[in-house]
N, C-alpha and C positions, 0 to 999 in steps of 0.2 A: 535334463528335460527343461525346456524353457517355460517360464510362467505364462499363463494365458491372460493374466491381468495386464491391461494397458493403463499406464499412468502417464502423467505429464513428463516425469523424469525419464521413463523408458522411451517415450516418444522422442524426446530431445536427443537421447543417445542414438536412436535410429537415424535422425536427421544428421547428427554429427558424422556417422559412418557413411552417409550418402554423399555429402558435399565435400569438395576438395579445396584446400587452401592454395592460393597463388601468390603469396608473399605481400599482399596489400594490407592484410589485417594483422595487427599485432596480437590481439586476443579476440576471439570470436564467440561462438556459441558456448554458453555455460555460465555466464555471469549476469549481473543486472543489465549490462550494456556491452556493446562491442567497442574495442579501442583500435583505431586505425593508426597506421604509421604516421607520425607527425603530431600525435596527441589529440586528434579529434575523437570524441566519444559519441556514440549514436545508439539510440534505442527506439523501439516502437512498441506500442501497447494498443490493444483493441478493447472497446467497452461497449456492452450491449444492454439495452433496456431489459429489465427483469433478471439480469445477472450481476452487473456492476453498479447499476443505478435503477431507480424506480420512478417512473413518471407519475405514479399514483400519489407520491408524497413529496417529490422534489420539483422545484422550479427548474426551468431550462438553464437559468443562470447557475444554479447550484450544481447541475449536472456538468456544465462547463468547468466550474471550479474544481469539482472533485476529480474529473478525468485529467485535468491539467496537473493537479497535485500528484496523482499517481504516476503519470508519465515522467514528470520532471524529477520525481524522487529517485528513479532509476539512475539518472545521470549523477545526482548528488551522492548516491550510494557507490559510485565509482571514484569518489574524491574529485569530481570535476565541477566546473562552473557552467551552468546551463546557458546556452546562447540563442538557439532558434527552435521554434516549434512549428511543425507542419501538421495540418489537420485534414484528414479525410473524413468527410461528413456524409453519412448515409441517412437520408431523410425518408420517413415513412410516407407512402402514397396517401394513406388515410390516418388521421390522428384520432384515435379512439381512447387509448389507455390513459386515464387520469386527466384528460384535457377537456372533456365535455363537448368536443367537436366530432361530429359524425360526417364521414365522407371527406371530400376534398375541401380545402379552404381557399380563400382568395390569395392572390399574389402578395398583397400587402400584409395579410396575416402571416403567411409563410416567411416573408422577409423579416417581420418582427420577431418571429421565433428564432430564426437563425441569428439575428442580431443579439438576442438575449443569451444564447449559447456562447457567442463570442465575447460578450461582456464578461461572462464568468471566466472564460479562458484568459482574457486580457488582464483581469484583476489579479490573477495568480502570477502571470508573466511579469506584471509590473512589480510585484513584491519580490520576485526571484531575479529581476534584472535581465530577463531574456525577452524575446519578441516573436510574434507569429510571423512566419516568413512565406506562407503559402499553403497549398493543399489541393483537395479535389472534392467534388460533390456529385453524388448520384442519388437516385430514388429507388427504394425497394419496399419491403413490407414491414420494416421496423426501424426504430432509431438506433443507429450504431455510430460510434466515433472511433477513429484510429489516429492516434497521435504519435508522430515521430519527433524525437527531441535530440538535438545535438548539443554537445558541450565541449569543453577544452581543458586539458591538463597534460603536463609533461610527466607527471608522477601519479598515475592512477593507483587506486587501491583495489585489491581483488578479494574474492571469497577464499582464495587459496593462500592468503597471507598470514593466517593464524599460526602462532608458534608455541611449542611447549614452554610453559612458564608465564604465558600471558594471562592477564585478567580478562574476563568477558564482561562487557558493559552494554547497557541499553539506554537510550534517551527517553524522556517522557514517561508515559505509563502504558501498560499493556492492557488489551481487552476493551479499551474505550470505544473504538470505532465500531466493533461488532455489536457491543451492547447498544450503542446508539442506533445502529441499523435495525436491530430487533425491536427496539422501542417504537421506532417510526413505522415499521412494517406491521406490528401488532395493532397500532392505532388505526391503520387503514382497514384491517380485517374486522376489527371490533366495531368501527363506526362506518363512515362512508368515505369513498376516495375523494374527499374534498380537502385533504390535508395539504397545507401549504406552509412552508417555513420561510420566514422572511430573511433574505440574504443581507448580511451586514448589520442586522438589527440586534436588539437586546432580548427579543422574545420571539417565540414561534407560535403559530396558531394552528390548531387542528380541530376543525368542526366545532368552533366555539371554545375550545380549550386552549389555554396559553401556557407557554413556558416562560416564566419571568426569570430575572437574575437569580432569585433564591430557589428556583426549582432544581431539585437534586439531579434531574435527568439532563439538564441543559449542557453540561460539559461533555457528556457522552454523545449527544446529538450533534454538537458542534464538531467533534473529532471525526465523526462519520461523514458529515457534509463537507468539511474543508480541512482535510489532514495535511496541512501545509508542510512541505519538506523542510528538514532541519539543515538548510544550507549554511546559515550563520554558524551553527555549532560545528559542522564539518570543517569549515574554514579554520576555526580556532584550534581544533584538536588534530587536524590532518597530519602534522609532522610526527605525531606519536602513535598513529594508527598502524596496525599490521593487517588483520583481516577485517573486511567491511562488507555489510549487506544491509538492506532495509527489511523491515518486518511487514512485508506485503502478504505473505502466505501464512503467517503465524509464527510465534517464537520457536516452537518445536521443529517445524519444517525448515525455517531459515537457519537456526542453529545447526541443524543436521547438514544443511548445505555447506556451512563453514567447516564442519568436522570432516565431511567427505572430500571436499575440494582441497583442504589443507593437509589431509592425512594425519589428523590428530584426534585425540579423545577430548570431548568437551563435557564438563560436569556442571550442570545447573544447580544452583542452590535455591530450593523452592521458597524458603523463608525470606529470601531477598528480592523476590519478584515485585516490581513496583506497580501499584494499581491505585486508582482513585477510590475514595470511599463510596462513590456512586456505583462503581463497578461491583464492589462487594455487596452493596444493597440489591443491585440488580440480580446477582446470582442467588442471594438468599431468598428473594421473593419468588424466583422461578425454580428453586430447588436444584440449582446447578452447583457442581463442585468447583469452587473458585480456582484451585490450582489447575485443574484440567481445562477450564475455560481460558485462563491466561496462556496456557501452552498452545491451545489450538486456535484462538481468535486471531484473525488476520486483518490486514488493511489499515493498521495504525500508521504505517509508513514511518516508524521510528528507526533510528540508526542502531544496528546491532554490530558491535565491533570488539576487536581484541587489541590490547596494548600492554606493554611491560610496565607502563607508568601507572601510578596511583592518580586517578582522575579526580578533579574537584566534583563536589556534589551538585554543582550547577554551572552551566556554561551558557552565557548570553541569556540568562533567565530561564533556561530549560533544564529540568532535572536530569541528572546523569547518575545511574545506579550500577554498582558492581553486582552482577547476578551469577557469576560462576568463574571457572578457571579452565585453562587449556593444559592438557598433559600429553605425554607420549602415549601412543596407543591409537584406538579407533572407537567410533561410535559416539552416540549422544546419551548421556546418563543424567540422572537427577538425584540429588542428595536431600533426604528428608528423615528426620527423627533418627539420625545415626546410621541410616541405611542408604546405600548407593545402588540404584536400580536402573535398567535401561528404560529410556523414554519410549512409550508405545503410542503416544498421542501424535496425530498428524494434523496439519492445517488443511486448507481447502485445495482440492485437486479437481480441475474442470472435468477431466475425463471420468473420474470416479463419480462425480456429482451427477453425471448424465445417466447413471445406471440404476 
């Protein structure tokens, strides 16, 4: 008897069974991006106000930055160098949420808003060495962005590349972006939707409150607003990588993808999971179990990869941590206090979130 629960994974499997290959795509549905014959890598991501970003506390520039980071990260997670970005922009007919504007605005005002979005996208493209190549614009009832990104590589890395005997690694820290999102969202609910964080500055302002360099929350807020892809790290360690994915959906979900696609058993070592002191403080203040939070929190866009090599603890100034191992077998497991148990935590699923 088939399950009545519809998830993103089950929907993807339905699509895979429906469409047919015609020899033009080397690797299609099922990874962070598609790989065409000839080495072109291509991905597309959609972003909606209230789901992926929030006009109540983000500037349009920050929205552009964050969406560009997420889309480009998928190409990096294939071991490719990003080249071009195409932007489909869906503008709201009325700007109400978080903007202070009621009804339609002037052509000049709308032009400035679009410019601000693209300033954000361009700032990330400049850092990643790629460029905006075109797109489309329409008007509807809410702000949406869809970004398609192309990249290039003759030697892609896949979710299916993990091998028994590999070590499992992650770059950076886990849980930072989700903690930052909650902090910003809470400030909007508790105060007024006048929150604005300054792009590129050293502080953020929220209804008279400031995040200075010494504020413990600032690193979390920064990772949520601008989770820059780990391109430089990927380039340095690519020759030694087997399986590769980014942590967009959360460690548990993405490690499970590696396990399932590679046909291996992955064991996470809970005491090795890297996190910022600010993330621990965030969990303590909210009564959250730190380990469960680290397993389920997504959108850090860190690299999660396997390798037979012993990796250095830092690559290009970015922390690299061994967090587990790959074995023969199946499933995702976690080791803690001498016990090895199946991981039951999952990350964000759009279809489940709508129920």
